[in-house]
C-alpha positions in Angstrom: -50.2 -19.3 -13.7 -48.5 -22.2 -11.8 -44.9 -21.7 -10.9 -42.6 -24.3 -12.3 -40.4 -26.5 -10.1 -37.6 -28.3 -11.9 -34.7 -30.1 -10.3 -31.3 -30.1 -12.0 -31.6 -33.8 -12.9 -34.8 -33.1 -14.8 -33.1 -30.7 -17.3 -33.1 -31.8 -20.9 -29.5 -30.9 -21.7 -30.0 -31.6 -25.4 -31.9 -28.2 -25.6 -28.6 -26.4 -25.2 -25.4 -26.1 -27.2 -23.1 -25.6 -24.2 -19.9 -23.7 -25.0 -16.5 -23.9 -23.4 -16.7 -27.5 -22.4 -17.9 -30.9 -23.6 -21.6 -31.0 -24.6 -22.1 -33.9 -22.2 -20.9 -31.8 -19.2 -23.4 -29.9 -17.1 -20.9 -27.5 -15.5 -20.0 -25.2 -18.3 -18.0 -21.9 -18.4 -17.3 -21.9 -14.7 -15.7 -18.8 -13.3 -14.8 -15.7 -15.2 -11.5 -15.4 -17.2 -10.2 -13.4 -20.1 -10.5 -16.5 -22.3 -14.2 -16.8 -21.5 -14.8 -13.1 -22.3 -12.9 -13.4 -25.6 -14.9 -16.5 -26.5 -18.2 -14.7 -25.8 -16.9 -11.8 -27.9 -16.1 -14.1 -30.8 -19.5 -15.8 -30.5 -21.2 -12.5 -30.7 -19.1 -11.2 -33.7 -18.2 -8.1 -31.7 -16.5 -5.2 -33.4 -13.0 -4.5 -32.0 -14.2 -1.7 -29.8 -16.7 -3.9 -28.0 -14.2 -6.7 -27.5 -11.9 -4.1 -25.9 -14.8 -2.8 -23.8 -15.5 -6.3 -22.5 -11.9 -6.8 -21.5 -11.6 -3.4 -19.7 -14.9 -4.3 -17.9 -13.3 -7.5 -16.8 -10.4 -5.6 -15.4 -12.7 -3.3 -13.4 -14.7 -6.4 -12.2 -11.6 -8.0 -10.8 -10.6 -4.7 -8.9 -14.0 -3.9 -7.4 -15.3 -5.4 -4.1 -18.9 -6.6 -3.6 -21.5 -3.8 -3.0 -21.7 -2.7 0.6 -25.4 -2.1 0.5 -28.3 -4.5 0.3 -28.8 -8.1 1.6 -26.1 -10.6 2.0 -25.1 -12.3 -1.3 -22.2 -14.5 0.0 -24.2 -17.5 -1.2 -23.5 -16.4 -4.8 -20.3 -18.0 -6.0 -19.3 -16.7 -9.4 -17.0 -19.7 -10.0 -20.2 -21.8 -10.3 -22.2 -19.5 -12.6 -22.4 -20.2 -16.3 -22.0 -16.8 -18.1 -23.2 -17.9 -21.5 -25.7 -20.5 -22.6 -26.9 -20.7 -26.2 -30.1 -22.5 -27.0 -29.7 -24.9 -29.9 -31.6 -22.6 -32.3 -31.3 -19.3 -34.2 -33.5 -16.2 -33.8 -36.6 -16.3 -35.9 -39.3 -13.8 -36.9 -41.8 -16.6 -37.3 -43.2 -18.2 -34.1 -43.8 -21.4 -36.0 -40.1 -21.8 -36.6 -39.2 -21.7 -32.9 -38.3 -25.2 -31.6 -41.3 -26.9 -29.9 -39.7 -27.3 -26.5 -38.8 -23.6 -26.3 -42.1 -22.5 -27.9 -44.0 -24.6 -25.3 -42.2 -22.8 -22.5 -43.2 -19.4 -23.8 -46.7 -20.5 -24.6 -47.2 -21.4 -21.0 -46.0 -17.9 -20.1 -48.3 -16.1 -22.4 -46.0 -15.7 -25.4 -47.1 -15.1 -28.1 -50.6 -14.5 -26.8 -49.4 -11.1 -25.8 -48.4 -10.4 -29.4 -51.8 -11.5 -30.5 -53.3 -8.9 -28.1 -52.0 -6.1 -30.5 -48.6 -5.4 -29.1 -46.5 -3.4 -31.6 -43.6 -5.8 -31.4 -42.3 -8.8 -29.3 -38.9 -10.1 -28.5 -38.4 -13.4 -26.6 -35.0 -14.3 -25.1 -34.2 -17.8 -23.9 -31.1 -18.0 -21.7 -28.4 -15.9 -23.5 -30.0 -15.5 -26.9 -33.1 -14.1 -28.5 -35.0 -16.9 -30.1 -37.9 -14.9 -31.5 -38.3 -11.3 -32.6 -41.0 -9.6 -34.6 -42.4 -6.0 -35.1 -45.5 -4.9 -36.8 -45.2 -3.4 -40.3 -47.0 -0.2 -39.4 -44.6 0.4 -36.6 -41.6 -0.2 -38.8 -43.0 2.2 -41.4 -43.0 5.0 -38.7 -39.2 4.6 -38.6 -39.2 2.8 -35.3 -36.2 0.5 -34.9 -36.8 -2.5 -32.6 -34.3 -5.3 -32.8 -31.9 -7.4 -30.7 -28.7 -5.9 -29.4 -26.4 -8.1 -31.4 -28.1 -7.1 -34.7 -27.9 -3.4 -33.8 -24.2 -3.8 -32.7 -23.1 -5.6 -35.8 -25.3 -3.8 -38.3 -26.2 -0.3 -39.5 -26.9 1.0 -35.9 -23.4 0.2 -34.6 -22.4 3.9 -34.1 -25.7 4.6 -32.2 -24.9 1.7 -29.9 -21.3 2.8 -29.4 -22.5 6.4 -28.6 -24.8 5.1 -25.8 -23.8 1.7 -24.6 -23.0 1.8 -20.8 -22.7 5.5 -20.8 -25.5 5.8 -18.2 -24.3 2.7 -16.3 -20.5 2.6 -16.6 -18.7 -0.6 -15.6 -17.2 1.4 -12.7 -20.6 1.9 -11.2 -20.4 -1.4 -9.1 -19.0 -4.9 -9.4 -22.0 -6.4 -11.2 -22.2 -3.5 -13.7 -18.6 -4.4 -14.6 -19.6 -8.1 -14.8 -22.4 -7.1 -17.2 -20.0 -5.1 -19.3 -17.7 -8.1 -19.7 -20.2 -10.9 -20.4 -23.5 -9.2 -21.6 -25.5 -11.1 -24.1 -28.9 -10.6 -25.8 -31.4 -7.8 -25.0 -33.3 -5.2 -27.0 -32.4 -2.1 -28.9 -35.1 0.5 -29.6 -35.0 3.8 -31.4 -38.1 6.0 -31.8 -37.6 8.9 -34.3 -38.5 12.5 -33.4 -42.2 13.2 -33.0 -43.3 9.5 -33.5 -45.9 8.3 -31.0 -46.0 4.5 -30.8 -49.7 3.9 -29.9 -49.3 0.3 -28.7 -46.6 -1.2 -26.5 -43.4 -3.0 -27.5 -42.5 -6.0 -25.3 -39.4 -8.1 -24.5 -39.6 -11.3 -22.5 -36.6 -12.9 -20.8 -36.6 -16.5 -19.8 -33.6 -18.0 -17.9 -34.1 -21.7 -18.2 -30.6 -23.3 -17.6 -29.7 -24.3 -14.0 -26.7 -22.5 -12.5 -26.6 -19.9 -15.3 -26.5 -16.2 -15.4 -28.5 -13.9 -17.7 -26.9 -10.6 -18.7 -29.2 -9.0 -21.3 -28.8 -5.4 -22.2 -31.7 -3.1 -23.1 -31.0 0.2 -24.8 -33.9 2.5 -25.6 -33.6 5.9 -27.3 -36.8 8.0 -27.5 -36.1 11.1 -29.6 -37.5 14.6 -29.2 -41.3 14.7 -28.9 -41.7 11.0 -29.3 -43.7 8.6 -27.1 -43.3 4.9 -26.2 -44.5 2.3 -23.8 -42.1 -0.6 -23.3 -43.0 -3.8 -21.4 -40.5 -6.2 -19.9 -41.3 -9.6 -18.5 -38.9 -12.0 -16.7 -39.2 -15.5 -15.3 -37.2 -18.7 -14.5 -38.0 -22.2 -13.2 -36.8 -23.3 -9.8 -33.6 -25.2 -9.4 -31.6 -26.3 -6.4 -28.6 -24.3 -7.5 -28.1 -20.5 -7.6 -28.9 -18.5 -10.7 -27.9 -14.9 -11.4 -29.6 -12.1 -13.3 -27.3 -9.1 -13.8 -29.0 -7.3 -16.7 -28.7 -3.6 -17.6 -31.3 -1.1 -18.8 -30.3 2.3 -20.3 -33.1 4.7 -21.3 -32.5 7.9 -23.1 -35.5 10.3 -23.1 -35.3 13.3 -25.4 -36.7 16.8 -25.2 -40.4 16.7 -24.6 -40.4 13.0 -25.1 -42.2 10.4 -22.9 -41.3 6.8 -22.0 -43.2 4.4 -19.9 -41.2 1.3 -18.8 -43.2 -1.5 -17.2 -41.7 -4.6 -15.7 -43.2 -7.8 -14.2 -40.5 -10.0 -12.7 -41.3 -13.5 -11.6 -37.9 -15.0 -11.0 -37.7 -18.3 -9.1 -36.6 -18.3 -5.5 -33.0 -19.5 -6.2 -32.3 -16.3 -8.3 -29.9 -13.5 -7.3 -31.5 -10.6 -9.1 -28.8 -7.9 -9.3 -30.2 -5.7 -12.1 -29.3 -2.1 -12.9 -31.7 0.3 -14.6 -31.2 4.0 -15.3 -32.8 6.7 -17.4 -31.9 10.2 -18.3 -34.4 12.9 -19.3 -33.7 16.0 -21.4 -35.7 19.2 -21.2 -39.4 18.5 -20.7 -38.8 14.8 -21.0 -40.7 12.3 -18.9 -39.9 8.7 -17.6 -42.5 6.5 -15.9 -41.4 3.3 -14.2 -44.0 0.6 -13.4 -42.4 -2.3 -11.5 -43.7 -5.5 -10.0 -41.2 -7.8 -8.2 -42.4 -11.2 -7.1 -39.5 -13.6 -7.3 -35.8 -14.2 -6.6 -34.0 -15.3 -3.4 -32.2 -11.9 -3.2 -32.9 -8.7 -5.1 -31.0 -5.4 -5.6 -33.3 -3.3 -7.8 -33.3 0.5 -7.7 -34.3 2.1 -11.1 -32.7 5.5 -11.3 -33.8 8.6 -13.1 -31.5 11.5 -13.9 -33.6 14.6 -14.5 -31.0 16.5 -16.6 -33.3 19.0 -18.4 -35.4 21.8 -17.1 -39.0 20.8 -16.5 -38.2 17.1 -16.8 -40.3 14.6 -14.8 -40.0 11.1 -13.4 -42.4 8.8 -11.7 -41.8 5.4 -10.1 -44.7 3.1 -9.1 -43.7 -0.3 -7.7 -44.7 -3.3 -5.6 -42.6 -6.0 -4.1 -43.8 -9.3 -2.6 -41.3 -11.1 -0.3 -42.2 -14.6 0.8 -40.4 -17.4 2.6 -36.7 -17.4 2.0 -36.7 -14.1 0.1 -34.8 -10.9 0.9 -35.9 -8.3 -1.6 -34.2 -4.9 -1.4 -35.9 -2.6 -3.8 -36.7 1.1 -4.4 -35.8 4.0 -6.7 -33.4 6.8 -7.2 -34.0 10.3 -8.4 -31.4 12.9 -9.3 -32.6 16.4 -10.0 -30.3 18.6 -12.2 -32.6 20.7 -14.2 -34.8 23.6 -13.0 -38.4 22.9 -12.1 -37.8 19.2 -12.5 -40.2 16.9 -10.6 -40.3 13.4 -9.3 -42.7 11.1 -7.5 -42.0 7.7 -5.9 -44.9 5.5 -4.8 -44.0 2.0 -3.6 -45.8 -0.8 -1.9 -44.2 -3.8 -0.3 -45.7 -7.0 1.1 -43.9 -9.6 3.3 -45.1 -12.9 4.5 -43.9 -16.3 5.9 -40.7 -14.7 7.2 -39.9 -12.8 4.0 -37.8 -9.6 4.3 -38.8 -6.5 2.2 -36.6 -3.4 2.3 -37.5 -0.2 0.6 -34.4 1.9 -0.2 -34.6 5.2 -2.0 -32.4 8.2 -2.8 -33.5 11.7 -3.8 -30.7 14.2 -4.7 -31.5 17.8 -5.7 -28.5 19.6 -7.0 -28.0 23.4 -6.6 -28.9 23.9 -10.3 -32.3 22.3 -9.7 -34.1 25.3 -8.3 -37.9 25.2 -7.9 -37.9 21.4 -8.2 -40.4 19.2 -6.5 -40.0 15.6 -5.1 -42.4 13.4 -3.3 -41.8 10.0 -1.8 -44.5 7.7 -0.5 -43.9 4.1 0.7 -46.2 1.7 2.4 -45.4 -1.8 3.8 -47.8 -4.6 4.7 -46.7 -7.5 6.8 -49.0 -10.6 6.8 -47.6 -12.3 10.0 -45.4 -11.7 13.0 -42.3 -13.4 11.6 -41.9 -11.2 8.5 -39.9 -8.0 8.3 -40.2 -4.7 6.5 -37.6 -1.9 6.6 -37.6 1.6 5.1 -34.2 3.3 4.3 -34.9 6.6 2.6 -32.1 9.1 1.8 -32.4 12.7 0.7 -29.7 15.1 -0.3 -31.1 18.5 -0.9 -28.6 21.1 -2.0 -30.8 24.1 -2.6 -33.3 26.0 -0.5 -35.5 26.5 -3.5 -37.2 23.1 -3.6 -40.3 21.4 -2.4 -39.6 17.9 -0.9 -41.9 15.5 0.9 -41.7 12.0 2.3 -44.2 9.7 3.8 -43.8 6.1 5.1 -46.3 3.6 6.6 -45.6 0.1 7.9 -48.4 -2.1 9.3 -49.9 -5.5 9.5 -53.0 -6.8 7.7 -56.1 -5.5 9.5 -58.0 -8.1 11.6 -61.1 -5.8 11.5 -61.0 -5.8 7.7 -60.7 -9.6 7.6 -63.5 -10.0 10.0 -65.7 -7.6 8.0 -65.2 -9.6 4.8 -65.7 -12.9 6.6 -69.0 -11.6 8.0 -70.1 -11.2 4.4 -69.5 -14.9 3.7 -66.0 -14.6 2.2 -63.5 -17.3 3.4 -60.6 -16.1 5.5 -58.0 -17.0 2.9 -59.9 -15.2 0.1 -60.4 -12.2 2.4 -56.7 -11.8 3.0 -56.0 -12.2 -0.8 -58.6 -9.5 -1.5 -57.0 -7.1 0.9 -53.5 -7.7 -0.6 -54.8 -7.2 -4.1 -56.4 -3.9 -3.1 -53.1 -2.9 -1.5 -51.4 -3.5 -4.9 -54.0 -1.8 -6.9 -51.9 1.4 -7.6 -49.5 -0.7 -9.6 -51.9 -3.0 -11.4 -54.1 -0.2 -12.6 -51.1 1.3 -14.4 -50.5 -1.9 -16.4 -52.2 -3.0 -19.6 -55.1 -5.3 -18.8 -53.4 -8.7 -19.6 -50.4 -7.8 -17.4 -52.6 -6.5 -14.6 -54.3 -9.9 -14.6 -51.0 -11.7 -14.6 -49.8 -9.6 -11.6 -53.0 -10.3 -9.7 -52.6 -14.0 -10.5 -49.1 -13.9 -9.0 -50.4 -12.2 -5.9 -53.0 -14.9 -5.5 -50.4 -17.7 -5.9 -48.1 -16.0 -3.3 -51.0 -15.7 -0.9 -51.9 -19.4 -1.3 -48.3 -20.3 -0.5 -48.4 -18.0 2.6 -51.7 -19.4 3.9 -51.4 -23.0 2.8 
């Protein structure tokens, strides 16, 4: 899957219905003001409570300072970011009705091929709006709700949205959570009724195609008692010579004895600031499994968090990060143990090459109430040359003696002996290195459905060619 490279001057501006300025203007909706937030709210047909929520979030945004963790993001100027771009089309349940230019983009990315491979439902977002959404009849008949956030907010599920929206990730959490609360647009809403097991995955795909724009989709998933769901998220953007911003938000509610697997493959372009926030809460006996592959962006702050509220609740995070030239990817996971006998496991892999910087940052907190809990952290880093960098920043806050906690970290370079061995078997050096890296990433790829594991391996091969060539 070749990465797209598009300069600003190559953009077909007729694809967009730019708001807040003349349609002939490229710079649209610059900065962040109350008028802009009110205009977005009007465009979205927000109920009064959501309009008020946006305005309060804007107040919080203006008061908060930039985060004091992670890589430098001084190159991100919010005065230059377009906070809302609407494609010149409406959402459709028929792929044939999606405009050809948008459809061609998603076809190249495997949409709707993924749907044809028996996914339970597919949503495709282009810039700030969903342009395609469909769910299989047999899934709907189980009582599963899978729709876009705007439809949920303005329809019969408004109260459910109001009860859960940004309760796990409040605007006060950090400056970019507040930004999200003010300008969020698009995203997915999922509700799985008690006892329902969705046998095949649901998927949402997010494409940020406009230069200098931000994408602020909100994903809200509620998995009720005894239910089971696998949700897949894919993200991508073409390369421009201006900064783009991704500040989405994911909130996952896992009920008693329920299970949710949340898989993500992110292939943002290397002009992207990826400042995404993801958080889950598990009730008694509930289980959340995160599978994460991060391959793009100029800078990333990405730390999916799990709150193990209920007794015997469980969380796992399995992730891989690949940082190449010009990339500073700060990723990891957070676990908060509240319930008794709760358990968590973090297993991360990071790869850096061509001067890329990969930082693993984790946090494990075990509260006094979480007696007899277990937590294990394992992180391994692989550097492919002597100009790349890898750092590990683990934090553990254990407030009870009745807990079993373990941590393991490994940082190393690609083995010359392994390369020599493969080359002695007739494998070219470049292919040998790529094979070693693919094997290093195997714990993540084997957890993905076949077509997504193939996509991830293709991305690794492309990254390796860039590093070697």
